[in-house]
C-alpha positions in Angstrom: 122.0 88.4 114.8 118.4 87.6 116.0 115.4 89.8 115.1 115.4 91.0 118.8 119.1 92.1 118.6 118.5 93.8 115.2 115.3 95.6 116.3 116.7 96.7 119.7 119.9 97.9 118.1 118.0 99.9 115.5 115.8 101.4 118.2 118.9 102.4 120.2 120.5 104.0 117.1 117.3 106.1 116.3 117.2 107.2 120.0 120.9 108.2 120.0 120.5 110.1 116.7 117.6 112.0 118.1 119.4 112.8 121.4 122.3 114.2 119.3 120.1 116.9 117.7 121.5 120.3 118.7 119.4 122.0 121.3 116.8 119.3 121.4 116.5 119.3 125.2 116.1 123.1 125.2 113.4 122.9 122.5 111.5 120.2 124.5 111.7 122.4 127.7 110.4 125.3 125.7 107.4 123.2 124.6 106.9 122.0 128.2 106.9 125.6 129.5 104.4 126.6 126.8 102.1 123.8 127.9 102.5 124.6 131.6 101.7 128.3 130.9 98.6 127.4 128.9 97.3 125.1 131.7 98.1 127.8 134.4 96.0 130.3 132.4 93.0 128.1 132.0 93.6 126.9 128.5 93.3 123.4 127.1 95.7 121.2 125.2 94.2 119.3 122.2 96.0 116.5 120.5 95.5 114.6 117.2 97.1 112.1 114.9 96.3 109.2 112.6 96.7 105.5 113.3 99.4 104.9 115.9 99.8 108.6 116.2 96.1 108.8 117.2 96.8 106.4 120.0 99.7 108.5 121.1 97.5 111.6 121.0 94.9 109.8 123.1 97.6 108.6 125.5 98.9 112.1 126.0 95.4 113.5 126.8 94.5 110.6 129.2 97.7 110.9 131.1 97.2 114.6 131.7 93.5 114.4 132.6 94.1 111.2 134.7 97.6 110.8 136.0 101.0 109.8 134.8 103.3 109.0 137.8 102.0 111.3 140.6 98.5 111.9 142.0 97.6 115.5 141.3 94.6 117.4 139.9 93.4 116.5 136.4 94.7 118.8 133.8 92.8 120.1 130.7 93.6 117.9 127.7 91.4 116.4 125.0 92.4 114.1 122.2 90.4 114.7 119.0 89.4 111.0 118.8 85.6 110.7 119.0 84.8 108.1 116.3 81.2 109.4 115.7 82.6 113.0 115.3 85.4 111.9 113.0 83.1 109.7 110.8 80.5 112.5 110.6 83.0 115.2 109.5 84.8 112.8 107.2 81.4 111.9 105.5 80.2 115.5 105.3 83.4 117.5 104.7 86.2 114.9 103.8 88.8 113.3 106.0 91.2 116.2 105.6 88.9 118.3 107.7 88.3 116.0 110.7 90.7 117.7 113.1 90.4 121.2 111.7 86.6 121.2 112.2 87.0 120.2 115.8 89.5 123.0 116.4 87.2 125.4 114.6 84.3 124.4 116.9 85.9 124.4 120.3 89.4 125.9 120.5 90.1 129.3 121.9 93.1 131.7 121.5 95.8 130.5 123.9 94.8 126.9 123.7 97.4 124.4 122.3 97.2 121.8 119.6 99.7 118.9 119.7 99.6 117.4 116.2 101.4 114.2 115.4 102.4 112.8 112.0 105.3 110.4 111.5 105.6 111.4 107.8 104.7 115.1 108.3 102.5 114.8 105.2 99.1 114.0 106.6 96.7 116.4 105.1 94.3 116.4 108.0 97.1 117.3 110.4 98.3 120.1 108.1 94.7 121.4 108.0 94.4 121.2 111.7 97.6 123.3 112.1 96.3 125.8 109.7 92.9 126.1 111.4 94.6 126.3 114.8 96.8 129.2 113.7 93.8 131.0 112.3 92.2 130.7 115.8 95.1 131.9 117.8 95.9 128.4 119.0 99.6 127.6 119.8 100.7 124.7 117.5 103.2 122.0 118.3 104.1 119.3 115.7 105.7 116.0 116.3 106.9 114.6 113.0 109.5 112.2 111.5 111.6 111.4 108.5 112.6 114.8 107.0 109.6 116.5 108.6 107.5 116.6 105.5 105.2 119.5 104.7 104.5 119.9 108.4 108.1 120.9 109.4 108.1 124.6 110.0 104.3 125.1 109.8 103.8 124.8 113.5 104.9 127.2 116.2 107.1 124.4 117.6 108.2 121.4 115.6 110.1 118.3 116.7 111.3 116.0 114.0 112.6 112.4 114.6 115.0 112.1 111.6 114.5 108.5 110.7 113.9 107.3 107.1 112.8 103.8 108.0 109.5 102.4 109.2 107.2 104.7 111.2 107.3 102.5 114.3 110.8 103.8 115.2 109.6 107.4 114.9 106.5 106.5 117.1 108.8 105.0 119.7 110.6 108.4 120.1 107.3 110.3 119.9 106.0 108.3 122.9 109.2 109.0 124.8 108.8 112.7 124.1 105.1 112.6 125.1 105.9 110.7 128.4 108.7 113.2 129.2 106.5 116.2 128.5 103.8 114.8 130.7 106.4 114.1 133.5 107.7 117.7 133.2 104.2 119.2 133.3 103.4 117.0 136.3 106.4 118.4 138.2 104.6 121.8 138.1 101.2 120.6 139.3 
């Protein structure tokens, strides 16, 4: 078996396992409806993550503010990804506070935070969820493995149950993100 056959086979297996989670499509539709309702009522969706999950958070926001598949009005989404802000807060308050501090500064009740952590144990993601809940922000977590500390802390949690490398989890996360955007785009 070549590396390509092995990797594509494993990716297929992770996707099939995710698709077999009971009620997963209903859960995703509920999250999409929550996001649609927030946008309709003038609220913003913030997104955050570390490393590859940061790029997924950025991709989510840019597809909503720009466009995914269809031309439509820009939708309110911001990735917490400004490097000068992150380095400032990390220097002054510690890296665990980089996302929480942003939420504290700008989020309003009824806004949404999409927080992404493949392990579910990123302390800055956990702090962001905590701060968001303190501010009346609706929280959505994308996680992986067994969900880590993050599982159950957000209002909505989606876990990709894969114990291997994080890239497989990220592959499912980006599929979730793309499909959420597509579902939101249907409404606008």
